[in-house]
N, C-alpha and C positions, 0 to 999 in steps of 0.2 A: 504494500500500500504506500502510495506516495502522499506526501503532505506538504502543502504550501503555506508557510506562515506569512501573515500580512505584516509588512514592515512598519516601523514606527511612522514613517512618512505616509504610508498608504492607509494605516488604520487609526491608525493610532490605537400546625395552624395554631397563631396565638389562640384562636377558637374558630370553629366552623361558622359561627355567627358573624365573623368578621369578613366573610367573603363578600365581594362587591355586589350590591344590589343596584337596579336601575336608578333608584332614588339617590343613593350615595354618589353615583357617577356624575351627578349634575353639579358638583361643587365647582366653583369658578376657578379657572386657570389664572395663575398669577403671572407677572412679567419678571424675568430674571435680569438683574443688573449686568451690564457689559455682556449681553447675550450675542448670539450669532454663531457662525461656524468659523473656527480659526484653525482647523486642521487641513493642511495642504491636500488638495485633490478631493476632499469630501464635500458633500452637498446634503441638503435636508429639505423636508417639506412637512408642514404641519397638516393636520387633518382638515378636511373641507369644512366640517362643522365648527372647528376652532376659527378658521378664517372668516366664516360667516358672522362670528361673534366679535370680529374686529381684531383678533390675535394675528401676530406676524411671526415669522421664523426667528427674528431677532429677540423675541421674548423667551426663547429657550436657548440653551448654550451647549455647544460641542467644542471641547478643547482637549489638548494633550496635558496629561498629568504624569510626568516621568515617561514610562513606557506604556501607559494606559490611556485609552480614550476616556474622557470624563464628560458625562452628560448630566445636565441639570435642566429640567423642564419646570415651568411654563406650560404652554400648550403641548398637547400630545404631538409627537413628531417621529418620523423615520429618518435615519441618516445612512448614507452610503457613499462609496467611492465607485464611480462608473467603471474603473479598471478591475474591480473585484467581481468577477463573474464565475459561475459554475454551470456545468452542463453534464448531461448523461447521469451516471451514478456518482454521487458525492455526499460528503457530510461537512456541514459548516458548524464550527464549535466556538464557543467563547465562554469566559467566566465573568459573571456580573456580581460585583460586590457593592451592596447597599451599605453605606457607612453608618447610617442612623435610620433605622426602620421607622417609617411614617413621620419623619422629621418635617416634611413639607406638605403633609396632608393629614386629614382626619380619619383616613381609612387606607387599607392597602391599595397600591397601584402597581401595575405590571411593567416589566422590561424584558426584552428577549431578542431572538434572532429573526431576521428577515431573509427569505430566499425567494427565488423565482421572480425577481423584480423586472418588470418591463414597462417601457414608457415612463420611467421614473422622473418625477419632477413636473409631470403634466397632469391635466385633469383626467387623463385616461390611464394613469398608472395602475398597475396590478402587482400584487405580491402576497405572499403567505407568511405568517409569523407565528411563533410559539413563544409565549412569555410567561414568566413566573411571578408570583407574589411572595413577599416575605411572610405571609400568613399560612404558607403551605399549600397553595393552590396554583393552578395554571389555566391558560386559555390557548386555543389554537383558532386563529381568525385570519381574515384576509380582506383585500380590496380588489375589485375586479371590473370597473373602478369603484362600484358601490360596495359597501362593507358586506361581508358574509361571515357566518359563524360555523365552525366545525364541531365544537363541543358544547353548544348551548349558549344561552344568553348570559349565564352567570359563570363565574370561575368555578373550576372543578378541583376539589381537594384530592391530594395524592400523597401517600407517605414518603415518596421519593423527593418531594419538594421540601427544602429546608425551611424551618420556621424560626423566626426571630425570637429571642428570649423575652422581648418586650419592646415597647415603644422606645426609640432612641438607641436600640442595640444594633450591632452590625449583623448582617446575614449575607451569605453568598450562594450563588447557584451556577452550576455548570450546565449550559443549555446547548443542545445539538439538534440540528435538523438534517435529516438524511433523505435522499432519493435513492432507492434500491429497486431496480426492476420496475414492477408495477405498483410499488408501495411508497408512500411518503410517511416518515415517522418523526416524532419529536421525543428526545430523551432528555431527562433532567437528572443531573447527578448520577449518570450512568445507567438509569433505568428508563426503558421506553414507557412513556405515559400516554401516548396516543399514536395510532397508526391508521392510515386511510388508503384505500385504493387510489391510484393516480387519477382514475376517471372521476373520482368524487371532487377533486380540486381543479383539474383541467377540464373546464366545462363552461357552457354559456353563462355569463355573468360572474365567472370566477377567474381562474388563471388562464392566460394564453398558452403557457408552457411551464414546466418545472425548470427549464433553463432560464438563466438570467442573472441579474445583479443580486448580491447578498449584502447585508448590512445589519443594522440594529434598529429597534423600535422601543420607544418609551411612552408610557401613559403620561398624563399631565401631572404636574406638581410632584416630580419624582427625581431622585438623584442616585447615580451609581457609576462606578468605574468598570471599564471593560478591558480585560486582558486576554491574551491568547487567541484573538480572533484569527481563525485559520480555516482552510478548506482542504480536505483530503479526498483521494479518489481510490 
């Protein structure tokens, strides 16, 4: 198996009742001071709903922190470098370290891996993502370009997802998304938490292909460092 590590220039349950509900998800996105994208080659786009509420990409922040990418949102956003692509069978992996669980929000918000990005940065962009919460839950969702959900409207609890010891405590998750033959999988901390036939994600209103750009995605009002972003075949 070959593995390509993304260079620094290129990348840079507390309780089940804490899982996100539609009502909780409506908390207002704040604006980050000195925001924007300051990592060479990287781009970002906030969600359409955030833009409709007057948010802009500069209200979230992507920067380098030593050898790590450091994201602080603001509005929910996806970040990518257009040179980072994967096709055929592959696995994209990264470790997300949340320094202080729920420090910027009143409930858990997610962060995770993006794959299969096409038309990125446009109103027609499509991608799939798997994201973890410090509450011990995860989601698999996408845009095609309208949003679609693979594991329901609410976050799904799983023992493989690490749970923060409490508010303000650190928590880390290793997240991997794989395309293998006719299957697309998400693994968190070494355990497959979700698996779908490719035909369930490459379909009308969903993905154009499982080939495409990979990157990261963060919910609003969330902070984490990303290390080890890499693709293997």
